[in-house]
N, C-alpha and C positions, 0 to 999 in steps of 0.2 A: 248825266250819267247813264251811260247804256243799260239798258234791261236786259238781264242776263239770260240767258235761253239754256233750260236744260233738256237732259238727256237720262233715258234710262236705260242701264246697263247690266247685262251677267256678269256679276262678282268674278272677277280674274286676280292674277297677283299684280297687274299693274294699278291697281288702287289702294289706296293707303288706309289700311283695316285699323292700324295702329295708332293713326292720327283723329282715329272717331269716337267719337263722346258723346253720348246722349242724354247723360246723365244717371242713368240706370247701368248699375255695376253687371248685373245679369244680361239684360241687353247688350252692353258692350262685351264683355266676356266673350258670346254667343258667336258676335259678328267676330272680333277678332281672333277666334280658338277654334272654331267649327264650321262656322257659314261656308268656307272655300271647300273645304274637307266635306261636308254633306253634300256641295254641289258636284264635287268631282267623282264621289261615289252612288250619284241619283236619287240621293235620299229626300231631297229638297233642291230648290232651286233658288237663290239669294238674287236678288236686283236691284243695284244702286241707283241713286239718284248724283251726277255730277254736272258741274256747268259745263258747255260745250268746248270754251276756249282754255278749259283746265289744263297744264301741263302735268310732266310725269312725275311722281305718282299722284293718279288725280285724286283729290280730295273728297269725301264722303258726306255729302248732304244728307242724306237718309237713304235707309235701307226697306226690302221687307222680303219676306222668305214665303213661297209657296209650295204645298206638296200635295199628293192625291189623298184624299181620305174617304173611308168608307164608313157609312153611317145605317144604323137599323133604324127602318122607317117609323117606329114605334117610339123613337127619340121626338120625332116631328110634329107639329100640331097634327090633329085627330081630321082637322079639315085637308090637308097635304097626306098624311100618311096614308088615308085609304083609297088612295089613286095610285100608290107605288108598288113596289115588289118590296119584298123583305129586307133587301137591303139596296142601299142605290152609293152611287160615287157624288163624290164633289171635292172640292179645293178646300184646301184649308190657308186661309192666312195666318202662318205660325208666328211671325212677329214682324213688326212694323216701328220703325223708329226713326228720330229726325236728330240730328246732331242739335246740342243743345245752343250752341249760336246760333242757332239758322230757325229756332222752335218759334211761332207763333207768327211764322209768316207765309202761312198758305202749303205750306210743302208737303204736311202730310194728308192734307185732301189730293193733292197731286199725285203722292204715291200709292194713295189708295184708287186713285182711278185708274193710275196704268196698272196696279195689282189686277180689279174688275178687268181692263181690255184682254190682260194674259188670259184671265179666267176664261172670260168668250171664246180665245181664238184654241184653246183646249179643247172648250167643247163641242166648236164648231167640226172637231175632228174626231173626239173621243165620247162625247155625249158627259153628261153630268145634271145635277140638279140645283146645285147654285156654290154660292161661298159660306164658308164657316170660319167661324173665327173665334177663341176663347179671349175676352175682355178681361185685364188681370183686377178689374177692381171696379166697383162703380161711375168714376168717371169716363172709364176707357169703354163702358156699357154705355153710357151716355152719348159718346163722340159715336159712335159705330150706329145708333138708332138712327141719328139725324142721314145717314145715307139709306134706310129702311132697312138694316138689320132687325131682325127680331129674336129674342130669348125665347130658348127652347124650354118646353113646358117643364121639364125637369129640372134645369139649372139656370137661372136668370144673366149668370156668367157668358153663357155659352149663346152664340149667336147666329144666325144662319142668314143669310141674302137670296131668295129664291132667284133661280136664273130670268124668268120674266122682270123680277122687278131691275135686276141688274140693267139689263139691255135698257129697261126704259130711264134707267138713272143715266145710263153714258148717252143716249138720245136726248137728254133736257140738257138745253144750251146754259141752263144755270150750275149743272152739275160740273 
């Protein structure tokens, strides 16, 4: 059986949003009803993973959403905060989901790495300090921590991956 080749694309009308199910109704509802509108309005960008050879409409294997965010430096660890201006820019990983029938196959990691690469591209043009994510629960927090994310001091479910750590993770052949 030939190995699948995946690609990441900006969500468009050519993707089968209605056929996507990750097992989480809030994520499914956002993806089906809101994601493309937010992309068109410039609120966020949703990227989808599809198989290279997929027909039309392209079935979605997973997706992630990114948007620019602003954070007060005092929300970060004191070691980081003292080096920064009062407010700093970053990117927020708003959502990440894998189709229920494709979970536990490593696609979540591929999506996260693709998101990290997008973050680096943006920071090369506009600057920023890192990637933020709000974990939905302790299991999600543990998942992100394995990639180098650290909890913010005031909320264990709000996590941050500093740009240097992010770059290092992308350089690591094991990632």
